[in-house]
C-alpha positions in Angstrom: 131.7 86.3 114.1 130.9 83.5 111.7 127.9 83.4 109.9 126.9 79.8 111.0 126.6 80.8 114.7 124.4 83.7 114.1 120.4 82.3 115.0 118.8 85.5 115.4 119.3 89.5 114.1 118.1 92.3 115.6 116.6 95.1 113.2 116.6 98.8 114.0 113.7 99.8 116.4 111.6 102.9 116.2 112.2 105.4 118.8 108.4 106.0 119.2 106.0 105.4 122.1 103.6 102.8 121.7 100.5 105.2 120.8 102.6 106.6 118.0 103.5 103.1 117.0 100.0 102.4 116.4 99.6 105.3 114.4 102.4 104.4 112.4 101.0 100.8 112.0 97.5 102.0 111.0 98.8 104.4 108.2 101.3 101.6 107.0 98.3 99.1 107.0 96.2 101.6 104.9 99.2 102.1 103.0 100.0 98.2 102.3 96.5 97.3 101.4 96.2 100.5 99.2 99.0 99.5 97.3 97.9 95.8 96.8 94.5 97.4 95.6 96.1 99.6 92.9 98.5 96.9 91.4 96.2 94.1 91.4 93.8 96.3 89.8 96.3 97.0 86.9 97.4 93.4 86.9 94.1 92.0 86.6 92.4 94.7 84.2 95.5 93.8 81.8 95.1 90.0 82.0 91.5 90.0 81.6 91.4 92.5 78.4 92.9 90.7 75.5 93.3 94.4 73.8 96.0 95.1 76.5 97.8 92.0 75.6 100.6 94.0 73.7 104.5 94.6 74.9 104.2 98.0 76.7 101.3 96.8 78.6 102.4 93.6 79.6 105.9 95.1 80.8 103.8 97.4 83.1 101.8 94.3 84.3 105.3 92.9 85.3 106.5 96.2 87.0 103.3 95.9 89.2 103.9 92.6 90.1 107.2 93.3 90.8 105.7 96.1 93.1 103.8 93.5 95.0 106.9 91.2 95.3 108.9 94.1 97.1 105.9 95.2 99.5 105.3 91.5 100.4 108.9 91.5 101.2 109.0 94.5 103.7 105.3 95.3 104.9 104.5 92.1 106.7 107.6 92.0 109.1 107.5 95.6 109.3 103.6 95.9 110.7 104.3 93.0 113.1 107.1 94.6 114.4 105.1 97.8 115.3 103.0 95.6 117.4 106.1 93.6 119.1 108.4 94.7 121.6 111.5 93.1 120.3 112.9 93.2 116.5 114.1 90.0 116.1 114.1 88.0 112.8 116.1 84.7 112.2 119.3 84.6 110.1 117.2 82.4 107.4 114.6 85.0 107.3 117.0 87.9 107.2 118.5 86.2 104.4 114.9 85.8 102.5 113.9 89.3 103.4 117.4 90.6 101.9 117.1 88.7 98.5 113.3 89.5 98.1 114.1 93.5 98.7 117.0 94.1 96.8 116.0 91.7 93.7 113.0 93.9 93.8 114.9 97.1 93.5 117.0 95.7 91.0 114.0 94.2 88.9 112.5 97.7 89.0 115.2 99.2 87.3 115.9 96.6 85.2 112.1 96.6 84.3 112.1 100.3 83.8 115.2 99.9 81.3 113.3 97.0 79.4 110.3 99.6 78.8 112.7 102.0 77.7 113.6 100.0 75.0 110.1 99.4 74.1 109.3 103.1 73.8 112.6 103.5 71.7 111.3 100.9 69.0 107.9 102.1 69.2 108.5 106.0 68.2 112.2 105.9 66.8 111.7 102.6 64.6 108.0 102.1 64.4 108.1 100.2 60.9 110.3 97.5 63.1 108.3 97.6 66.0 106.0 94.3 65.3 109.0 92.5 63.7 111.3 93.3 66.9 109.0 93.0 69.9 107.7 89.7 68.9 106.1 87.3 71.5 109.5 85.4 71.7 111.1 88.8 72.6 108.8 89.9 75.0 109.2 86.2 76.9 113.1 86.6 76.4 112.9 90.4 78.0 111.0 89.2 80.7 113.4 86.5 81.6 116.1 89.0 81.7 114.2 91.4 83.9 113.7 88.3 86.7 116.8 86.1 86.4 119.4 89.2 86.0 118.6 90.8 89.4 117.8 87.1 91.1 121.1 86.0 90.0 123.0 88.8 91.0 121.4 89.0 94.5 121.9 85.4 94.9 125.6 85.4 94.3 126.0 88.7 96.3 124.5 86.9 99.4 126.6 83.8 98.7 129.6 85.9 98.7 128.5 87.6 101.8 127.7 84.7 104.1 131.2 83.2 103.4 132.5 86.3 105.1 132.6 87.0 108.8 129.8 88.9 110.3 130.2 92.1 112.1 127.2 91.8 114.7 123.7 91.0 115.5 122.5 94.3 114.9 121.0 95.7 111.4 120.5 99.6 111.6 117.6 99.7 109.1 113.8 98.8 109.4 114.7 95.7 107.0 117.6 93.2 106.6 120.7 94.5 105.0 122.9 91.4 105.0 124.8 92.6 102.2 126.2 95.5 104.0 126.7 93.7 107.5 129.8 91.9 106.9 133.0 93.3 108.5 135.3 91.9 105.8 135.9 92.5 102.3 137.5 90.6 99.7 138.6 90.8 96.2 136.3 88.6 94.8 133.3 90.5 96.3 134.6 93.6 95.1 135.1 92.3 91.4 131.6 91.0 91.2 129.9 94.1 92.8 132.0 95.9 90.2 131.0 94.1 87.1 127.1 93.9 88.0 127.3 97.8 89.0 128.8 98.2 85.4 125.6 96.2 83.8 123.4 98.8 86.0 125.2 101.7 84.8 125.2 100.6 81.1 121.3 100.3 81.5 121.3 103.8 83.1 123.2 105.3 80.2 120.9 103.5 77.5 117.9 105.1 79.1 119.3 108.3 79.1 120.3 107.7 75.4 116.8 106.3 74.4 115.2 109.3 75.6 117.8 111.5 73.9 116.4 109.9 70.6 112.8 109.5 71.6 112.7 113.4 72.3 114.5 114.1 69.2 112.0 112.0 67.2 109.1 113.6 69.1 110.3 117.3 68.0 109.7 116.1 64.1 106.1 114.7 64.7 102.9 115.9 66.3 101.8 111.9 66.2 105.1 110.9 68.2 104.7 114.0 70.7 100.9 112.4 71.3 102.6 109.4 71.8 105.3 110.5 74.1 102.7 112.4 76.3 100.7 109.2 76.5 102.9 106.3 76.9 106.6 108.1 77.5 105.7 110.7 80.3 104.5 108.1 82.9 107.6 105.9 82.4 109.8 108.9 82.5 108.0 110.0 85.9 108.6 106.6 87.2 112.4 106.7 86.3 112.6 109.9 87.5 110.8 108.8 91.0 112.8 105.7 91.3 116.1 107.5 90.7 115.2 110.0 93.0 114.5 108.1 96.1 117.4 105.8 95.4 119.6 109.0 95.5 117.7 109.8 98.8 118.6 106.5 100.4 122.2 107.2 100.0 121.7 109.7 102.8 119.8 107.8 105.4 121.9 107.1 108.7 123.3 110.8 108.1 123.1 113.5 110.2 119.5 113.9 109.9 116.5 113.0 112.2 116.1 109.3 112.9 112.6 109.3 111.7 113.2 111.1 108.5 116.1 108.5 108.1 113.8 105.7 108.7 111.5 107.0 106.1 113.8 107.8 103.3 115.7 104.2 103.9 112.5 102.5 102.7 111.0 105.2 100.1 112.0 102.9 97.3 109.9 100.3 98.9 106.9 102.4 99.4 106.9 104.8 96.7 107.3 103.4 93.3 104.7 100.5 93.8 102.0 103.4 94.6 103.2 105.8 92.0 103.9 103.5 89.1 99.9 102.0 88.8 98.5 105.6 89.6 100.2 107.5 87.2 100.0 104.8 84.0 96.5 104.3 85.1 95.5 108.1 85.2 97.5 109.1 82.0 96.9 105.9 79.8 93.1 106.1 78.5 93.1 102.4 77.5 94.1 101.4 81.1 91.3 104.0 82.2 88.5 102.7 79.9 89.4 99.0 80.6 89.2 99.6 84.4 85.9 101.1 84.1 84.8 98.6 82.0 85.5 95.9 84.4 84.3 97.7 87.3 80.7 98.1 85.5 80.9 94.7 84.5 81.4 93.5 88.1 
C-alpha cells in the first residue's frame, strides 16, 4: 500500500469493558496531572532561583522539559481514545506522534549522557570544571541534546514514508510508523546502523564515566558525598530508563495483553515521574528552593 493513499490508521484497542476503560481513564488522567505538576515544579523552581542556574540544574530542567514533551505526545490522544469507540488517528497525526514520542525517547538518553559528562568533569576533573562547563559549552550541549534526536527521527520518518506501508493497523497504544512498513532497504539499514552506533557509544561513555567516578569516590570522602547527592539520582534515572526500554522489547510477546500494553508505554510514563521525584527528594538545594517558593506563594 502506498503511504500517499493512507488517510487514517487504527491504533490497538484495549480489550476492556467500558467500566474498566473509565477506571483506566481516571487513573491515567491523575497520572498525567501528577506528571505535569512534578515536572513543572522542578522547571519553575530552577528558572526562578538564580542559585540554581548551574550546569547540573540546567540539564535537570531540560530533562523535565523533555519529560513534558513526551507525555504531551502520548497522554491526550490516549485519554481521548479511552472515551471513544474508535481508535483512529490521521496519517499526518500518526507521523507527528511518532516524531514526538521517539524524539522524546532519544532526547531522554542523550540528556542523561550529557548529565554523565557533567558529573564526570565535576568529580574527576574538579579544577577544570568552570573552564570546561562554560555557558557556551552548556548551550552547545543543549543543542546537541535536542537536535541529534530530532534529526535522526525526522530522517527515519522520511525514509519510512518512501516505502510501502503494510496496513492500516498499528499494534500499540501510540503510533509507531517506523515499524509499520513492510519493505526494508539498504539505505534505511545503513541509517539505523549509523545512529544506533552513536547511541551505543553514548551508552559506553556513561558506563566508562561511572567507572571513573566510582574510582575517584573511593579515594575521597568529599567525592563520596558528591556522588550520593548528585550522581545517585542520575544513576537511578539511567537504570530506570534502560530497564523499561529493555522491557519494551518483550511487549507483544506471549504475555497478557494488558501487561504488554503497559510495558509498551512504560518509557513514556515512568521517567517523567521518577526523574523529578528522585531529584526533588535527593537534592537538598532543590528541596529548599521548592519549600521557599511554596512559602512565598
